[in-house]
Residue frames as qw, qx, qy, qz and C-alpha x, y, z in Angstrom:
[[0.270, -0.492, 0.350, 0.750, -36.78, -25.26, 33.50],
 [0.612, 0.659, 0.091, -0.428, -37.95, -23.87, 30.19],
 [0.482, -0.168, 0.695, 0.507, -36.92, -25.70, 27.09],
 [0.484, 0.648, -0.087, -0.582, -37.40, -24.65, 23.44],
 [0.551, 0.016, 0.778, 0.304, -37.64, -27.21, 20.61],
 [0.316, 0.549, -0.260, -0.728, -37.68, -25.90, 16.97],
 [0.556, 0.192, 0.774, 0.233, -38.87, -27.50, 13.91],
 [0.466, 0.756, 0.426, -0.169, -39.90, -26.67, 10.28],
 [0.004, 0.712, -0.421, -0.562, -36.85, -25.48, 8.37],
 [0.784, 0.268, 0.543, 0.135, -35.94, -26.65, 4.96],
 [0.315, -0.103, 0.516, 0.790, -35.24, -25.86, 1.45],
 [0.368, 0.717, 0.545, -0.230, -37.50, -23.55, -0.49],
 [0.474, 0.401, 0.349, 0.702, -37.34, -21.53, -3.67],
 [0.085, -0.111, -0.118, 0.983, -37.24, -17.86, -3.77],
 [0.422, -0.162, -0.247, -0.857, -40.78, -16.48, -3.24],
 [0.612, -0.239, -0.746, -0.107, -41.83, -19.54, -1.29],
 [0.471, -0.633, 0.178, -0.588, -42.98, -20.01, 2.32],
 [0.566, -0.006, -0.781, 0.264, -42.04, -21.89, 5.33],
 [0.522, -0.718, -0.020, -0.461, -43.29, -22.01, 8.90],
 [0.378, 0.291, -0.745, 0.466, -40.98, -22.53, 11.84],
 [0.675, -0.617, -0.265, -0.306, -42.27, -23.67, 15.21],
 [0.195, 0.428, -0.633, 0.615, -40.86, -23.20, 18.59],
 [0.689, -0.448, -0.531, -0.206, -42.37, -25.50, 21.27],
 [0.112, -0.564, 0.494, -0.652, -42.14, -24.27, 24.86],
 [0.794, -0.318, -0.514, -0.066, -42.05, -26.78, 27.61],
 [0.595, -0.208, -0.515, 0.581, -41.22, -26.76, 31.36],
 [0.034, 0.221, -0.105, 0.969, -41.21, -23.61, 33.44],
 [0.228, 0.263, 0.582, -0.735, -44.24, -22.12, 34.95],
 [0.291, 0.564, 0.752, 0.176, -47.79, -22.34, 33.51],
 [0.032, 0.808, 0.097, -0.581, -47.61, -19.04, 31.65],
 [0.674, 0.686, 0.168, 0.218, -47.10, -17.57, 28.19],
 [0.590, -0.452, 0.203, 0.638, -43.41, -16.71, 27.69],
 [0.320, 0.854, -0.239, -0.334, -42.07, -13.90, 25.29],
 [0.822, 0.027, 0.445, 0.354, -40.17, -15.51, 22.48],
 [0.156, 0.798, -0.335, -0.476, -37.61, -13.85, 20.14],
 [0.888, 0.350, 0.233, 0.189, -36.60, -15.31, 16.74],
 [0.142, -0.786, 0.415, 0.436, -33.03, -14.79, 15.68],
 [0.903, 0.421, 0.029, 0.080, -31.08, -15.99, 12.55],
 [0.400, -0.729, 0.454, 0.319, -27.48, -16.56, 12.01],
 [0.704, 0.658, -0.265, -0.018, -25.30, -16.73, 8.87],
 [0.908, -0.086, -0.106, 0.396, -22.05, -18.72, 8.98],
 [0.575, 0.127, -0.090, 0.803, -19.37, -16.57, 10.54],
 [0.143, -0.520, -0.075, -0.839, -21.80, -13.86, 11.63],
 [0.088, 0.011, 0.704, -0.704, -23.48, -13.04, 14.82],
 [0.063, 0.523, 0.850, 0.002, -27.00, -13.96, 15.58],
 [0.080, -0.092, -0.087, -0.989, -29.44, -11.17, 14.44],
 [0.315, 0.358, 0.672, -0.567, -32.87, -10.51, 15.81],
 [0.009, 0.211, 0.721, 0.660, -35.58, -11.13, 13.35],
 [0.473, -0.452, -0.325, -0.682, -38.97, -10.90, 15.17],
 [0.112, 0.042, -0.802, 0.585, -40.58, -11.41, 18.50],
 [0.488, -0.534, -0.508, -0.468, -43.79, -11.87, 20.45],
 [0.132, -0.412, 0.535, -0.726, -44.43, -10.68, 23.92],
 [0.025, 0.134, 0.946, -0.295, -46.25, -12.61, 26.63],
 [0.343, 0.508, 0.436, -0.659, -49.35, -10.51, 25.86],
 [0.642, 0.444, 0.605, 0.156, -49.08, -11.22, 22.15],
 [0.181, 0.915, -0.152, -0.328, -47.60, -7.95, 20.87],
 [0.856, 0.173, 0.274, 0.402, -45.33, -8.79, 17.85],
 [0.053, 0.905, -0.258, -0.333, -42.40, -6.79, 16.33],
 [0.864, 0.345, 0.248, 0.270, -40.21, -7.34, 13.33],
 [0.342, -0.466, 0.315, 0.753, -37.00, -5.98, 11.84],
 [0.394, 0.612, -0.040, -0.684, -37.55, -3.97, 8.82],
 [0.155, 0.382, -0.794, -0.448, -36.07, -6.51, 6.37],
 [0.009, -0.176, -0.984, -0.019, -38.80, -9.04, 7.23],
 [0.297, 0.358, 0.427, -0.776, -41.70, -6.66, 8.04],
 [0.585, 0.438, -0.164, -0.663, -44.71, -7.49, 5.74],
 [0.594, 0.331, -0.706, -0.197, -43.22, -10.95, 4.87],
 [0.366, -0.025, -0.868, 0.334, -42.87, -12.73, 8.30],
 [0.559, -0.532, -0.064, -0.633, -45.52, -13.16, 10.92],
 [0.139, 0.152, -0.863, 0.461, -45.10, -14.34, 14.57],
 [0.665, -0.365, -0.175, -0.627, -48.04, -16.04, 16.20],
 [0.129, -0.293, 0.834, -0.450, -48.80, -18.21, 19.13],
 [0.675, -0.284, -0.570, -0.372, -50.85, -21.28, 19.80],
 [0.291, -0.545, 0.492, -0.613, -51.60, -20.89, 23.46],
 [0.932, -0.176, 0.077, -0.308, -53.18, -24.36, 23.87],
 [0.936, 0.182, -0.133, 0.269, -49.92, -26.00, 22.59],
 [0.426, -0.830, 0.182, 0.312, -47.63, -23.32, 23.99],
 [0.686, 0.164, 0.433, 0.561, -45.99, -23.03, 20.53],
 [0.107, 0.797, -0.065, -0.591, -44.75, -19.98, 18.83],
 [0.733, 0.406, 0.476, 0.269, -44.66, -19.86, 15.03],
 [0.056, -0.599, 0.283, 0.747, -42.74, -17.89, 12.46],
 [0.679, 0.559, 0.475, 0.031, -44.61, -17.82, 9.23],
 [0.184, -0.569, 0.372, 0.710, -42.22, -16.66, 6.42],
 [0.635, 0.641, 0.431, -0.017, -43.56, -15.63, 3.05],
 [0.472, 0.867, -0.104, 0.121, -41.88, -14.32, -0.12],
 [0.758, -0.515, 0.221, 0.333, -38.67, -15.77, 0.95],
 [0.453, 0.848, -0.274, 0.002, -35.53, -14.43, -0.55],
 [0.836, 0.225, -0.380, 0.326, -32.01, -15.93, -0.77],
 [0.137, 0.512, -0.425, 0.734, -30.76, -13.44, 1.81],
 [0.746, -0.445, 0.071, -0.491, -33.18, -15.20, 4.31],
 [0.877, 0.104, -0.458, 0.100, -31.03, -18.16, 4.23],
 [0.053, -0.587, 0.581, -0.561, -29.67, -18.87, 7.78],
 [0.407, -0.211, -0.857, 0.234, -29.98, -20.97, 10.77],
 [0.324, -0.583, -0.034, -0.744, -32.95, -19.70, 12.81],
 [0.345, -0.067, -0.789, 0.504, -33.25, -19.88, 16.49],
 [0.406, -0.728, -0.315, -0.455, -35.85, -19.15, 19.09],
 [0.371, 0.206, -0.541, 0.727, -34.94, -17.58, 22.40],
 [0.413, -0.771, -0.469, 0.125, -36.42, -16.83, 25.82],
 [0.242, 0.789, -0.114, 0.553, -35.41, -13.23, 26.09],
 [0.311, -0.771, 0.358, -0.425, -33.01, -12.31, 28.91],
 [0.807, -0.380, 0.449, -0.051, -31.86, -15.91, 29.30],
 [0.002, -0.471, 0.808, 0.354, -29.47, -18.45, 27.71],
 [0.607, 0.256, 0.732, -0.175, -32.49, -20.67, 26.84],
 [0.288, 0.479, -0.480, -0.677, -32.27, -21.28, 23.11],
 [0.925, 0.278, 0.124, -0.226, -33.85, -23.73, 20.63],
 [0.755, -0.205, 0.480, 0.397, -31.50, -26.13, 18.87],
 [0.039, 0.535, -0.461, -0.707, -31.65, -24.13, 15.61],
 [0.690, 0.408, 0.597, -0.003, -33.18, -24.97, 12.22],
 [0.304, -0.206, 0.481, 0.796, -31.71, -24.47, 8.84],
 [0.486, 0.745, 0.355, -0.288, -33.68, -22.36, 6.32],
 [0.371, -0.241, 0.556, 0.704, -32.23, -22.35, 2.74],
 [0.483, 0.730, 0.279, -0.394, -33.73, -20.25, 0.01],
 [0.173, -0.428, 0.697, 0.548, -32.31, -21.28, -3.44],
 [0.765, 0.429, -0.018, -0.479, -33.50, -22.09, -6.85]]
């Protein structure tokens, strides 16, 4: 069974950068598509960005040009590089195997001066 383990959140000042990791384990020997979501307290999770099994990436407009999704195939890990962070990017970030209830545990990102 596929498991997702996240790391890399933290506190950063506006304009700063963070990189989140989503390590994929279990399942078959293949590259899985991964979607990144974020959730504010009291709100529903919102899609942020994703990467397909073939490496195609997509982003919501609010993060396009600032966030980059990439994959280390050897480590079977997907990254979310976040640059020029804004206070409105503050949220708990989750990675997800699309079409399933397989989620990472979530990692807090706080953008504040």
